[in-house]
C-alpha positions as CSV (number, residue, x, y, z in Angstrom):
1,M,0.1,0.2,-0.1
2,A,1.2,3.0,-0.7
3,E,2.5,6.0,2.2
4,F,-0.5,8.4,3.1
5,S,-0.2,11.0,5.7
6,Q,-0.8,10.0,9.2
7,A,-4.5,11.8,9.1
8,L,-5.4,9.5,6.1
9,E,-4.4,6.4,7.5
10,D,-6.3,7.0,10.5
11,F,-9.6,7.4,8.4
12,L,-8.9,4.9,6.0
13,A,-8.8,2.4,10.0
14,K,-11.9,4.3,11.2
15,V,-13.8,3.7,7.4
16,K,-12.8,-0.4,7.6
17,A,-14.2,-0.6,10.9
18,D,-17.2,1.7,10.9
19,P,-20.2,0.3,8.2
20,D,-22.6,3.4,8.8
21,L,-19.3,5.5,7.5
22,Q,-18.6,3.0,4.9
23,A,-21.9,3.8,3.8
24,K,-21.5,7.4,3.5
25,I,-18.4,7.7,2.1
26,L,-19.2,5.4,-1.1
27,A,-22.0,7.7,-1.3
28,A,-19.6,10.7,-2.1
29,T,-19.8,12.1,-4.9
30,S,-17.3,14.5,-5.6
31,A,-13.9,15.4,-3.3
32,D,-15.4,18.1,-1.5
33,D,-18.3,15.7,-0.4
34,A,-15.4,12.7,0.9
35,L,-13.6,15.5,2.4
36,A,-16.4,16.9,4.2
37,I,-17.7,13.3,5.5
38,A,-14.1,13.1,6.7
39,R,-14.2,16.5,8.7
40,D,-17.9,15.3,10.2
41,A,-16.1,12.2,11.5
42,G,-13.3,14.0,12.7
43,F,-10.8,13.9,10.3
44,E,-8.5,16.7,8.7
45,L,-7.7,15.6,5.1
46,T,-6.7,17.7,2.3
47,L,-7.3,17.8,-1.2
48,D,-3.9,16.2,-1.5
49,D,-4.5,13.5,0.6
50,Y,-7.6,12.9,-1.4
51,D,-5.2,12.9,-4.6
52,A,-2.6,10.9,-3.3
53,Y,-5.1,8.1,-2.7
54,N,-6.5,8.4,-5.8
55,A,-2.9,8.4,-7.9
56,A,-2.3,5.3,-5.4
57,G,-5.2,3.5,-6.8
58,S,-4.0,3.6,-10.3
59,E,-1.1,1.6,-9.1
60,L,-2.5,-2.0,-7.0
61,S,0.1,-4.1,-5.7
62,E,-0.6,-8.0,-6.0
63,E,-2.6,-8.2,-2.7
64,E,-4.8,-5.0,-3.7
65,L,-5.3,-6.8,-6.3
66,N,-6.5,-10.2,-4.7
67,E,-8.7,-8.1,-2.6
68,V,-10.6,-6.3,-5.8
69,A,-10.6,-9.8,-7.4
70,G,-12.3,-11.3,-4.4
71,G,-14.7,-8.5,-4.4
72,G,-12.9,-7.6,-0.6
73,G,-12.2,-4.0,-1.6
74,A,-13.5,-0.8,-3.3
75,R,-11.8,2.3,-4.8
76,I,-12.5,5.6,-5.7
77,A,-13.9,5.3,-9.0
78,S,-12.2,8.0,-11.8
79,G,-14.9,10.6,-12.0
80,K,-16.8,9.6,-8.7
81,A,-15.5,9.4,-5.0
82,T,-16.9,5.7,-4.2
83,C,-14.7,5.9,-0.8
84,C,-11.8,6.5,0.6
85,A,-11.0,2.8,2.0
86,P,-9.3,0.5,0.0
87,Y,-10.4,-2.3,2.1
88,I,-13.9,-2.3,2.8
89,S,-16.2,-4.8,2.1
90,C,-19.1,-3.5,-0.6
């Protein structure tokens, strides 16, 4: 997994553990929506965090490919902010 800011790492862990937060972040339709959801959950993420996460999504590791292939992961889709958590079950 790519290296992210501590704030983003903490947010990803929270999303992974919180089904309600997962649903909210999966419903986000823009970067602004995703960042507002993070802020409401107590995390101060930046657009740089969001962009870093999206950039990392285009370079999946073998483990991440297995997660996606097995249906165990979600990524931010091009043009739509579907989440900021690479390992949540959908």
